N, C-alpha and C positions, 0 to 999 in steps of 0.2 A: 506060150506061141504064137497064138493070135495077135499081141503086140508086138511082140519081134518081128512078125512079119508085115506089121503092115507099118513100122515107126521111120522107115526111108519115106515113106509117102508124108507122113505128116511133119517130117523136115522140110519136107521139099514145099509143102504148104507155109509153113514158115516162114522162108527162107524168102519165097516170092512175096508175101504179104508185111514182111516185118523185119526182113535181112538175115544175113547170115549169123548176126551175132545173136540171136534169139532163136536159132534152131535148135540148140540142146537144153532150151531155158526147161528147170526142173524149180520146183517148191522149194527145196533147198537152198537154190543159188542165191535167193533176194528178203530181204526181209519187207513183211506187209504186215498188214494192221492185223488184228485178232478178224475182225470181219470180213475181209478179203481172203482173208485164210480159211475161216469158215466157209466162205462161198465156194472156193476151190476144193474142199473135202466133201459139200453137201449140195450141190448141183441138184436140182430136181428134173427130170428128165420129162419130157412132153408138158411142160409147163412153161411159163415167161420167167426168167429169173430177173427181175429187174433192180440192178443197180445203182444206187445212190452216195455222190461224194461230189469233196470239192475236185478240182483240177492236182493231177499229180498223186493221190493218192492210194494207185495201184489197181483200179478199177480195171482198164484196157491188158494189165499184165494180168490179171486174174485169169482173165477170159484168155488171155493169150495159152496160159500152161493147162486150161480146162480143154481150149480147143485141140492141142496136141494128144491131150488125152483121148479124146474123143474120135479121133483119127487113127489115133494108135490100137485101139483099142473095137473099134465098128469097121476101117476100112473106108468111112463113107466122109468125104469132104463138104462139109455144108458150105455156107457163105458167111464171109466179114465183107461189112459194108461201113463205111461212115456214112452219117445225116449229109453231112457236107456236100460229098460227093453223087448221092440221089438226087441231091437239091441241082446241083449243076445238071444232070442228065437232066432233069423232068422239072425244074421250079418253074421254066419262063413258058409251060405248056407247050400247044401247037401239035403240031405232026407230030407221030412217034416213028423215027424209023426201024429201019430193020435190025438194027444195032441195040438200039435201045429198048425194044421189044423182046429182043434176045436176050437183055439184061434185065428187064421186069420177070420175065419168066422162070430166067434164074433163081433169082430172089424168091417167088413163089413156090417155086418148087424142091426148096433144098431143104436135107432130109434135118438140118439142124440152122439156125443163124448167129448170129452175131451182130447186132444195128450199135455202134459206137457214136458218142458226139451228140446223142437226140438235144439240140435246142440248140445245136451251135451254128446249125442250117441260118442261112438268112430267111427269115418270118414268110411265109405267101400261101398263098390260099391254095395252088397246085400243089406244092408240098403237101401240104394236111391232107389232099386227097388223095396221094400216092401215099402215104403214112396210112390212114385209116384204110386203105385197098387191101394194104400189105397186113397190116396188121389182122384184119377180118381175114384173111386168107390163111394167114399163120394158127389166128385160135383156133380154125375150123378143123384142119388137118394135127393140131395141138402135137405140133414138132416144139422140140427143146429151143429155146430162146434164152439170150442172154440182151438186156438191151441197159446201155452204159447212158446215165444223163447224169449234168449236174443239174438239174434242175428239181427242185422240191414235188412230189410226186401229187399228192391233191391239189394241191394250189397251183403253182406254177404249170408243172406241164399238163394238167387238166384242163387249165384256162387256156394255154397254146394250144392245143392239139383239139380239143372240142368236147362234146359231151358222148358222143358216135364211139369215139377212139380210146376213150378212158374207160367207158362201159367194156369193152372186149381186151383192155391191157387189165382190169380187176378181173374178169373173169378167167383169161389166161394164164396169171401171176396165182389167181385165188386170194387176192387181195395181198400178200409178202410182198414184203419188200427189205432189200439187203442194203442196209444205209450206215455208209462209215464214215464218221463225223472228223476223222483223220487229219491231220494238215499235209501240205503239200511235200513228196519229197524230194523236188527235183532242187526244192528251197532249202530242204533238212537235208545235206548230204551224207552226214555223218550216218542216217539209218541206213544206206545202200551198203551192199555187199559186193556184189559183182554185173545188178545190174547198169547199165547202161544210159546215161543222162536223155530226156528229151522224148522215152519210149511210151510214157504211163499216159 
């Protein structure tokens, strides 16, 4: 009953963020790697779910499916953000406008969060400060989070964002990582069913 009640809200969220072609996406509609399928079925609540893999292996698609289920089952719209968008908003530093403050507060207060493309943003001290602040807030609140990256966690991610951020990522995730070593689905088009190209 609850899922049926909130499903239109979940559909609107996906249409807004990803386009109408993904509004009714289901796990059965697409081919995903065993790692990503496991992630979709076994996400840990109130923890960080750190998803690492090559470009195009289905990381974002798996998160989209989980977002839809979360909204459909709880009615709570969380936040989906790309690291590149956060970098464009805050990467240059300086005065925070009222609009930027509002965006930052929305990220801080989200009931759940998906942060995509971590590592694809322009590297800057200012972005690292914002990222550390957000991870610190989310860790203390113990929200459900999905962090998607191509960076190897213990070396590349740790070196790029520093020990303080890494320490909180380890605490929030309890040290667990979803690691998908699989190839780029957008190159191997025969692996796809209905999923449109260019969305993973």
